FIZA-942675 format. One record per residue (C-alpha): residue in one letter; x, y, z. Coordinates in steps of 0.2 Angstrom, whole numbers, plus 5000, padded with zeros to 4 digits. Layout:
// residues N
AXYZ;...
//
This chain:
// residues 1167
M487254035663;R487654185673;K487354175691;T485754275695;R485554385711;I483854335718;K483054475728;L481354505736;L480054505722;P479054665723;L477454585720;L477654465735;A478354615745;A476754705741;I475754565746;C476654555763;L476354735766;L474554735762;I474254585772;S475154665787;L473954815785;A472454695784;Q472754595800;P471454635813;A471854655831;A471654505841;A470054515852;A470154465870;Q469254305873;E468154315888;G467554135887;E467353985876;I465753885874;T465653715867;I464153655857;T463953465856;T462053435856;V460453515849;A460053565867;D461653665868;L461253765852;L459453805858;E460153865874;L461453975864;A459954045854;Q459054095870;R460554175879;C460954275863;S459354375865;L460454505874;D461454595861;T463054605872;W463054425879;S463954345865;Q465254485862;G467054425866;K466454245867;T467054095856;V465753965852;R466453795845;L465353665836;E466053495841;A464753385831;D463553375817;L461853425822;D460153385815;L458753505819;A457353405810;G455853405821;T456553525833;A455653695837;F457153795833;T457153985833;P458554085825;I459954155836;P459354335838;T461054425838;F462854365839;G464354475842;G465754335846;T466554205836;F465654045830;D466853915824;G465953765815;Q467553675814;G466953595798;H465353525805;T463553535798;I461953595805;S460553505795;G458753505795;L458553695798;S456753745795;L456153925797;T454453955791;G453754075804;S453254255802;G454554395801;S456054475794;K457954455797;Q457854265796;G459254135795;L460154025807;F460754195814;R459554335813;T460954465815;I462854455815;Q463554605823;S465054705818;G466454615826;G465554455825;V466354305816;V465454145809;E466654025801;N466953845795;L465153795795;T463953705784;V462053735785;S460753645776;G458853665776;T457453775772;V457253965776;A455454025770;P454654145782;S452954215780;G452454395784;S453654535779;Q454954425773;T456354545772;S458254515774;V458154325773;G459754215772;G460254035774;I461554075788;A461154255792;G459654375790;V460854525792;N462754525792;A463754665799;G465254555804;I466254415795;I465554255787;R466954145780;G467253965775;C465453925776;S464153845764;F462353825763;S461253695754;G459353695753;S458053825749;V457854015754;S456354115749;G455654285754;K455154455747;T456654575748;A458454555751;V458554365750;G460154275749;G460954095751;I462154155764;A461454325770;G459954425766;R460854585769;N462754615770;K463054785778;E464454915775;S465554825788;G465054655783;Q466254535774;I465754365767;A467254265761;D467554095754;C465754035755;S464753925744;V462853905740;Y461953755733;G460053745730;I458653865726;I458454045730;Q456854135727;G456354315730;E455454465723;S456754605724;S458654605728;T458854415727;G460654335725;G461454175727;V462554225741;T461754385747;G460254495742;R460954665746;N462854695747;L463454855754;G465054775761;V466354645754;L466054475745;L467654385742;K468054225733;C466254155735;S465354035723;S463553985720;S462853845710;A461053885716;S459653915705;V459054095708;N457254155703;T457154015690;S455253985693;E453654085692;E453354055711;G452754215719;S452354305703;S450654315694;V451454315677;P450854225661;S451654065655;V453354065645;E452454035629;D451254185632;L452754295637;A453754255622;D452254325611;L451754465622;D451954645616;L452354715633;E452554895627;S450754895621;T450254815638;L451054945648;T450255085639;G448555015638;T447055065647;D446954905657;S448454905668;D448154755679;E449254645668;A450554775667;E450554795686;S450854605688;L452254615676;L453154765684;D452854675701;S453954525695;C455754505701;T456954645700;D458754645705;T459254465703;G461054405703;G461954245704;I463054315718;A462154475724;G460454545719;Y461054725722;S462854785727;S463554955731;G465054875740;V466454755733;I466254595724;Q467954515721;S468454345713;C466754265714;T466054125703;N464254085698;S463853915689;G461953915693;T460553965682;V459854145685;G458154205681;Y456654155671;P456254175652;H455454345648;V455254395667;G456254505678;Y457254665677;N459054695681;V459654515680;G461454465681;G462554315682;I463554395696;A462454555702;G460754605696;R461154795699;Q462854865705;T463555035709;G465054975718;Y466654885713;L466554715705;A468154635699;G468854465694;C467154375694;V466654235682;N464954175677;K464654005669;G462753985671;S461354035660;V460554205663;L458754245658;G457554395660;R456454525653;K457554685652;D459354735657;V460054565657;G461854535658;G463154385660;I463954475674;V462854625679;G461054665674;Q461154855676;A462854935679;E462355095687;P463655235689;D464455305705;L463455465707;A464255625714;V462955755718;N463455935716;P462056045724;G462456175711;S463656325712;D462256445709;T461256385723;L462756395735;E463256565730;R461556635732;L461456555749;R463156635754;A462656805748;E460956805757;L461856745773;D463156895771;T461657015770;L460856925785;D462456945795;G462557135791;L460857165797;I461157065813;Q462757175817;Q461757335814;A460357265826;I461757225839;D462357405839;D460657475841;A460257355855;Q461757385866;S460957535874;S459257465876;S459257285883;D460657165888;S459457015884;V459057075867;S460857105863;A461356925869;H460056845858;L460656955843;T462456905847;A462056725847;I461056745831;G462656825823;D463756685829;Y462656555822;T462556655805;D464456655804;E464456465807;A463156445794;R464156545781;D465756445785;H464856285783;T464156345766;K465856385760;T466556225766;L465156125757;A465356225741;D467256185741;L466956005745;S465555975732;A466855965718;D467855835727;F466555725734;I467655575739;D469055595752;D470655505754;G470155405770;M470455225771;D469055115778;S469054945785;L469054845769;N470954825771;S470554675783;L470154585767;S471254655754;A470354655737;S471854725729;V472954575734;T471654455729;N471454535713;A473254535709;L473454355714;D471954305703;Q472754395688;V474454305691;A473654135692;P473154115674;A474854185669;L475654045678;D474553915670;D475053985653;L476853975658;A476753795664;A475853745647;A477153835637;S478553755647;D477753585644;K477653615625;L479353685624;E480053525632;E479053425619;M479653535605;S481453505610;G481353325604;D480653385587;L482053515586;E483453395590;E482853275576;T482653425564;L484353495568;E485153325565;K484553335547;L485153515546;T486953475552;D486953335538;T486753475525;L487953605532;E489753625527;D490453595544;G489053485550;E490053355559;N490953475570;I489453575576;R488353425579;V488953405597;D488753585601;V486953585594;K486553425604;T487153515620;A486153665616;V484553565614;E484853465629;A485053625639;L483453685632;R482453535636;A483153535654;S482753715657;A481053695650;A480653555662;D481353665677;M480253805671;A478653695670;R479053625688;A479353795695;A477753865687;Q476753725694;A477453745711;L477153925711;R475353895706;E475053785721;A475853905733;L474854045725;D473253945729;T473753915747;L474154105749;L472454155742;Q471554035754;G472654105768;V472154285764;V470354255762;N470154145777;D471354245788;R472554105791;P474254185796;S475254015796;D474653975778;I475154145772;E476854125780;T477153955772;A476454005755;L477554165755;A479154055759;D478653935745;L478354075733;F480054155736;K480953985734;E479953945718;M480154115710;S482054095712;R481953925703;L480854005689;S482054145687;Q483454035685;A482453915673;V481954065662;E483654135661;G484353955657;T483153935643;G483854095636;D485654035638;A485153875629;V484453975614;G486054075614;L487153915613;L486153855599;G486454025590;D488254015593;A488353835587;L487553885570;A488454045568;G489554055552;Q488653925542;P488253995524;D486953865521;L485953895536;P484053925532;G483654105534;G485554145535;Q485954295546;E484054335549;T483954165558;L485454205569;T484854375573;A483154305578;L483954175589;N485054305598;T483554415601;L482554275608;S483954225619;D484154405625;A482254415628;L482254255639;T483854305648;E483154475652;A481454405658;G482354285670;E483454435677;D481854535679;L481054405689;G482554385700;D483354555703;V482154695698;S481854735717;Q483754755721;D483254915730;V481854845740;P482454795758;A481954625765;S481054705780;E480354875785;V479554885767;D478755055764;W477455085751;D478355215741;T479855105739;L478754965734;K477755065722;A479355115712;A479954935712;L478254865706;E478154995692;A479854945686;M479454765687;G477854795677;Q478754895664;A480154755663;L478954615660;Y478054715647;Q479654745638;A480054555640;S478354515632;G478654625617;H480454565614;F479954385615;E478554405604;N479554495591;A480954365592;V479854225589;K478954315574;A480654355566;L481254175568;Q479754115560;T479854235546;A481654195543;V481254005541;S479754045530;D480854145518;S481953995515;H480553885507;A481353925490;M482753805494;T482753635486;G483453455489;D483953405506;L483853585513;R482053595508;D481553445519;V482553525533;V481653695530;D479953605530;A480353525546;L480953685554;S479353765548;D478353635558;V479353665573;M479153855572;D477253835570;T477353755587;G478553875594;E477454025589;G476053955600;I477353935614;G477954115611;R476154185612;K475854095629;L477554155636;S477254325630;S475454325637;A476154265654;F477354405655;R476154535650;T474854475662;M476054475677;G476554645671;D474754705672;A474554625689;V475954715697;T475654885688;E473854885694;L474454845712;A475654985711;E474255105705;D473055035719;G474255065734;P473755015751;V472255135751;E470855045744;F468955095743;P468655275748;V467055315756;L465955475756;G466955615765;E466455645783;D466955835779;V465455835767;R464255765779;T464955875794;A464756035783;G462955985778;D462455945795;G463256095802;L462356215790;F460656155794;D461056145813;S461656325812;L460056385803;G459056285816;E459856375830;I459556545822;S457756505821;S457656455840;E458556615844;M457356715834;E455856645844;A456756695860;L457056865853;H455256905851;T454956895870;A456357005874;M455857135861;D454257175870;T455157315879;A456257365865;G456157525855;D455557555838;T457357555831;L457657375837;T455957325831;A456357385813;D457957295814;L457157135819;R455857145805;S457357165793;I458257015800;S456656915800;S456356955782;Q458056915777;F458056755787;Q456456705777;T457456745761;V458856625767;F457556485769;D456756525753;V458356495744;L458456325753;L456656285749;D457056325731;A458456205731;L457356065738;T455956105726;D457156085712;L457455915718;Q455655875716;D454955975702;G455355935684;T456156065672;D456356085654;K458256045654;S458955905645;L460055765651;E461655845647;D461255995657;Y461255895673;I462555755671;E464455765667;D465055595663;T466855575670;S467055395667;E468555415656;E469555515669;D470755415679;I470055245675;A471455155685;A471055245701;T469155225699;R468455105713;Q466555135712;G465455105698;K466754985690;V466654815683;T468354745679;Q469254585673;C467654485673;Q467254335661;N465654265656;T465454095647;G463554065650;S462154105638;V461254265641;E459454285635;G458154425637;D456954535628;R457854705628;N459554775634;V460454605634;G462354595635;G463754465638;I464454565653;A463154705657;G461354725651;A461354915653;M462455055659;A461255185665;I460355265679;E458655205685;F457655355691;D455855305688;L454955175698;D454455095682;P455854975677;E455354985659;D456155155659;D458055185663;L458455365661;A457055485659;D457155615645;D456755755658;L457655735674;S456755775690;F458355855698;G458956025700;S460755985705;S462155935693;Y462955765694;E464655685690;T464455495685;K465755365683;A465355195676;V466755085669;L466754915661;E468654865659;D469654715654;S468154595653;V467854455641;N466254365635;R466254195627;G464354155629;T462954175617;V461954335618;T460154335612;A458854475613;K457054465607;K456954655604;D458154805603;C459954825610;A460954665611;G462854675613;G464354565616;L464754655631;V463454785634;G461654795627;R461354975630;M462555115636;D461755285641;L463355335649;G465055265655;T466455185645;V467055015639;V468854995639;S469954845633;G468454725632;Q468354565621;N466954475614;Y466954305606;G465154245608;P463754265594;V462554405597;T460754395590;S459154495591;T457754385584;D456454525582;G457354695585;N458754815580;Y460354885587;V461554735588;G463454755591;G464954645594;I465354755609;A463854865612;G462054865604;W461755045607;A463155165614;D462855345618;A464555335627;S466355285624;V466955115618;R468855105615;D470254985614;S469154835612;C469054685601;A467554585594;K467654425584;C465954355582;A464454325572;L462954445572;S461154435567;G459754565569;G458654695560;D459254875557;Y460954945565;V462054795566;G463954825568;G465554735572;I465854845587;A464254935590;G462454935582;W462455125585;G463955215593;D464355385598;R466255375603;L467155225595;L469055235597;N470455115593;N469354955592;C469654805581;A468354685573;I468254525564;A466454515562;T465254415552;V463454495549;E462454345546;E460754435546;G460254615544;T459254735534;E459854915535;Y461355005543;L462554865543;G464454885546;A465954795551;V466354925564;A464655005567;G462955005559;D462855195560;T463555345570;D463555535569;L465255565561;E465055755564;K464555765582;G465255595588;S467055535589;V467655395578;Q469555365577;G470755225574;N469555075572;R470154935561;F469254775554;V469654625544;D468654625528;T467354495529;G466254565515;L465554725523;A466254895524;A466554985541;I464955095544;D463355085534;G464255025518;V465655155519;S467455135526;Y468355295532;A470255315532;G470955345549;K469255325557;A468655145552;E469655065539;P470054885533;V471654805538;E472454635532;F472454505545;A474354475543;A474654655548;L473354655562;R474254505569;Q475854595570;E475154735581;Q475754745599;G474454715612;I473254625601;P472454485612;T473054315608;E471254245608;F470754375595;I471954315582;S471754135586;F470354035579;T469453875586;L468153755579;T467253695594;L466153545593;K464853515606;A463553375610;G462353455622;E463353535636;D464853425633;V466353495622;V466853345610;A468353435603;Q469153605600;I470153615584;P471253765582;F471453835564;Q472353965555;Y471454115547;G470954075529;E471253885531;D470153775521;L469153685534;R468553555522;L470153465525;V469953455544;E469453285550;L467953305562;P467753175576;E466353055577;V464753125585;P464453045602;E463052915602;Q461352955609;E460052815613;G458752805599;C459552935588;Y460952965576;G462053125577;A462853235563;W463853395563;P462853535554;E463553615538;F464653775541;D465653905532;T467253805528;S468253955521;G469153995538;L468854175535;A467454195548;S467654205567;D467754065579;I466453925575;T465453825587;L464453675580;E463153595590;A462853405586;V461053375578;Y460253225584;T458853135574;P457852985578;W458452825569;V457452775553;T457052595557;V456252545540;V456852605523;A455552565509;S455852575490;P454952705480;Q454552575467;Q452852505471;E451552375466;G449852455469;K450152535486;L451452415492;A453352445491;L454252315481;A455552295495;M455952365512;A457552355523;D457452345542;G458752415554;Q459452585560;F459652705546;T459952895544;Q458752995533;D460052985519;A459752795517;A458852745501;L458252575494;T458052565476;V457352415466;R457452395447;Q457152255435;S458652145430;D459052075414;Q459751915422;A458851755417;P457951675431;P458451505438;Q457851345429;E456751295444;A455751455443;Q455451465424;D453851355425;K453051465438;D451551575436;T452451735442;V454351765440;R455151925444;V457051965444;W457552125454;E459152215457;L459152295475;S460352435481;L460452515498;T461352675498;G461652815511;T462352705525;D463952665532;L463652475530;T464952365521;E464952215510;Q465252105525;D463652165534;T461952085534;V460352175530;S458652115534;L457452125519;R455652115515;L455252065497;L453452085490;S452751915485;S451851985469;G450951835462;G450251765479;G450251585482;R451751485486;A453351585483;S455251545482;V456751665482;W458451645474;Q459951765475;Y461151775461;R462951755468;D464651705461;G463851675443;A462451555450;W460751565458;H460651505476;K458951475484;V458651585500;D457751535515;T456251645518;K454751665530;Q453051725525;N452451885534;G450851945526;H451252005508;Y453051995511;L454451875512;L455751895525;L457551855521;D459351915524;M460552005512;E462452005513;G463052175509;T462152325502;S461552265485;G460952105477;T460052025463;F458451915468;C457251815459;V455451795467;S454351655459;S452651595463;S451251485456;R449551555455;H448551385456;S449651275465;G448651285481;A446951245472;V447651095463;L448351025479;L446751055487;L445750965473;A447050825474;T446850805493;A444950805491;A445050675478;V446050565489;L444950585503;L443450545492;A444250385486;V444750335504;L442950365509;A442250265495;I443350115499;I442850125517;L440950125512;V441249975500;V442149875514;R440849915527;R439449855515;K440349695512;R440649665530;Q438749705534;K438249575521;K439349435527;F438749465544;A436949455539;V437249285530;S438249215545;K436749255557;Q435549175545;A436549015545;E436548995564;Q434648995566;P433748805567;P432448755553;Q430648795557;T429348645561;E427448665562;E427648645581;N428848775582;S427848885570;G426248865581;G425248765567;K424448595567;
//
């Protein structure tokens, strides 16, 4: 291995430079205040009623505070530093009347609130504007804070701050709970004009009907809103239009910066709300590196990231208007000069006033020229205060992070593969002519490969940890963390460089060991591929180590850094391409050797298995290098200057023009007084000046009237869409590098990233861009959606559903990817990228399933400009205008070029494919194209049970998925689960299967009956596939049953279960004959009597296994005979008792008679 010169890595140098630019000056501390009790906090609130009192002070919270039961009023205004030190203020309850409500009503520019947790309820009454959990209005910095609880209001409502002003920065904050508002409602802030950086929200935002007089979800789902809105009775329409607008998981509305934020909470309510987005409801600013994981629901303009992506709008007052104004001012100036000449001999006072008017006219003319010159260049090159929280650095670091994850994963797999490779090469050396001599060299090479892979994995993991520390340091302004993280990054980058280069050397050693072997599978092609792979890895290692050899270790300037960054980006791109080509060549060489036989065939098969693993590793390494190249290239393009603001020169020129005209008017009034004594000549001059001055103002009034009165001009007459110009430098009206995995549902204009890219002119949110604009000026618009990915499900009830954008009136989509299914349940215009696109879609990929009515296409349902896109689309439902690329387009007026698709049974555009414009391509050829995203050519079968992912099974294009063994469906109490049927051809897009749960069947009855009673029933837990059949058997009944009145022999079979012959089944057999019944089962060639229990008409017993032969016998009269016999016995016993009793009575009577004495006459009373 060559010794590598490790220099300063340009990416880290750029970070150092930008961070140094971002460090704010330390403020002088005029005092420190300690808060330990609720009383201390109440006193602080009282003292902060004066806006200057807190400025320069540091307040430290030394304990957790509970405000429950306390009459706390918000801190009115705060301009110092409030350090919560990780403590919590709980029990916050603000329900009084007013606006600007939160723990702090206003945080001033220069104020800082950090390291604080707040919980409670902020729900004011009254105007309810600018309502937040921590601040009503923030113009300073809120960082490292969190809020949990509920916040509700009307306008500008957010979990952290209601309104984040231009100078406001909210960084590394989190929100949990419920946020409710009517307009501009967000998880973190309601309205953002400043910076949101690395924030997260798990809050539910506008997820209930509270505050809106809207119908129920069921009624809304069936409501024909278009008819409602145009009907005579507008009450219902008005209540709908008054429902929530501009609702976002992070921000309701944003014209500022949202960088690297994540939302995981549910946003919106079904069929209610306009401009609803997982990150921002509506945005015109810069939104980058954000992720949405939550469900997003609404009525119209509903997107996984942005509900409505409005463009950055540059207003040009119109060259015609400005030229007219300049000409009239020139005329006015000439008249004034003539009047001055005439006045010199008449009146000094008149002359002075005219001279002043002339001066002001010159100023007005100059301002007009300046304004005309600047109107074409609306944004200047000034640098604003956003460098204090460098979004460019954060963006670059966020991009590098997943690349390091790929690098670590690839390294781990490479280490595992080394073992398989060693075993395979052992077999190979046994088949080679000089196998024994090269065995040691091969073993040495494999050991070196294993060791380098392990080093690469460790370095990548350590880099990832250092990167996380650096991110936190940048976001939270912790210089010590930044210094430590940068030192670790430099050290680990050195290790990574050596490890990558060592891996290349190991592959080179392997190639050297196998050189000259005639029986080597793949022959010279294999050796060439190994050498190419070795060179690619070695070059990548060198690029990581010494591409910045011209960058000094200190005093770094941006021009030098930019050149180094560009060189590094290009080098990583080349490494990516070389590496990918080498792996493919090696795989091809091994694949071409499958014709070999004998022992070599076994070796080739084993090598093929190893190379299948190697291909996945190659894709990950290639992706890692390419991603890092993207990061450093973008950072080079960004430079230290970040987000330009509206030019002060434009404002100054405009203000100066109107000020000058105002001064002219004042001087004209003064002139009237002075003219009382002037001559007729001056009077005529004055009248001419006055008339011309009126003409000047008429021109201005005409311009203002044009801004209010409608004209018959079309949209194209007013707007010039410049979205495709200088995309990399665009910083306003841009959504870039965002991802959505949450489901997105709405009625109209629904997209995985953006619901709509349009301008909302009318107050009616049902309309986006009016057909007849009410503007007289012209406009330049920029709306860019770039490098964003959707993996969530997109569902619209009506028109315009797209994988990335539902409806595009303007703008451009560049390098987008969609992997989520797109559906319109009752509408048209469904596309893998855009549902309806009267704009540009280029260099994008869609691999998805599509369903809708008319106009369903793999890239766009209807598209105007489709350039260099790729599609693997499956149209599952559609009626007319269906296509693998587009449902339809205007091929004559539009621009359709370079689109490719994999044939899934549908032609490109409305049943026709066009060479060079939209044509089919073989998957194998598409797979070899440079720059195709790995995910686009990789296929995954995802199995889900509810929200849980059970398994993700990768498969190759065209693989027979019937051979894939699916995992068991997770159990659910009271139900059984099954995977639904799906297309097993492997020719569709990614497949997601949702487990279907059905309640258990507890009793399975046979269809064979006697009367209305089933002959047999089985008890247990069965699926709907279970069936119990009973048929008469030919088996002779047992001897004991043959003399019975009723004898039935049945064969029972229970099918459609997973029971085995060792399982026991509870049965119920019908006792057909009534009376006393007995049951026998025929087993092992003999009848065996079975114990039973009587239950109504059925006999209960157990059966071993899932089938059996049973005999059921019964005697119809056996009960009566027994009863008669019993009665006879009882009668006999009774007769015997009666006879015995009579005999006893007779004996007793005789005995009594014998005991009496004989009678005498005396005893008898006679004489």
